[in-house]
C-alpha positions, 0 to 999 in steps of 0.5 A, spaced: 685 321 069 682 316 074 680 310 073 674 307 078 672 300 080 664 300 082 659 296 085 652 297 084 646 293 087 639 292 085 634 291 091 629 288 086 633 283 083 637 282 089 644 282 085 650 286 084 654 289 078 661 290 078 664 294 072 670 299 071 670 306 068 674 313 066 668 317 067 665 320 073 660 315 077 654 319 076 655 319 069 657 312 068 650 310 073 646 314 069 648 311 063 646 304 066 639 306 068 637 309 061 642 308 055 643 301 056 642 295 053 646 290 058 645 286 064 643 293 068 637 294 063 633 290 067 631 294 072 632 301 074 634 301 081 641 300 081 645 304 086 652 305 087 655 302 093 662 302 093 668 305 089 675 305 089 680 309 084 686 308 081 691 311 076 692 306 071 686 303 067 690 296 068 690 296 075 682 298 075 681 292 070 685 287 075 681 289 081 675 288 077 676 281 075 678 280 083 672 282 085 668 278 080 672 272 082 671 273 089 663 275 088 661 282 089 657 280 096 663 276 099 668 282 097 664 287 101 663 282 106 670 281 107 672 289 107 667 290 112 670 285 117 677 288 115 
């Protein structure tokens, strides 16, 4: 199984959401948009703008925490400058 770290973006909220999953991204995004009562349930315009895959769940969780600590916007800006 491959684990994915993903960043969602909502233009309405002008916010990012960072998560990890063992599911396919399309399935996970569908849950965020329809079957979810958490942070992403506020609006329905979330789109996946970044994905990275890992073989180990622990590596995916580590990357998710790294991105959250840095901030998704800054993390993406750093990636585009590299």
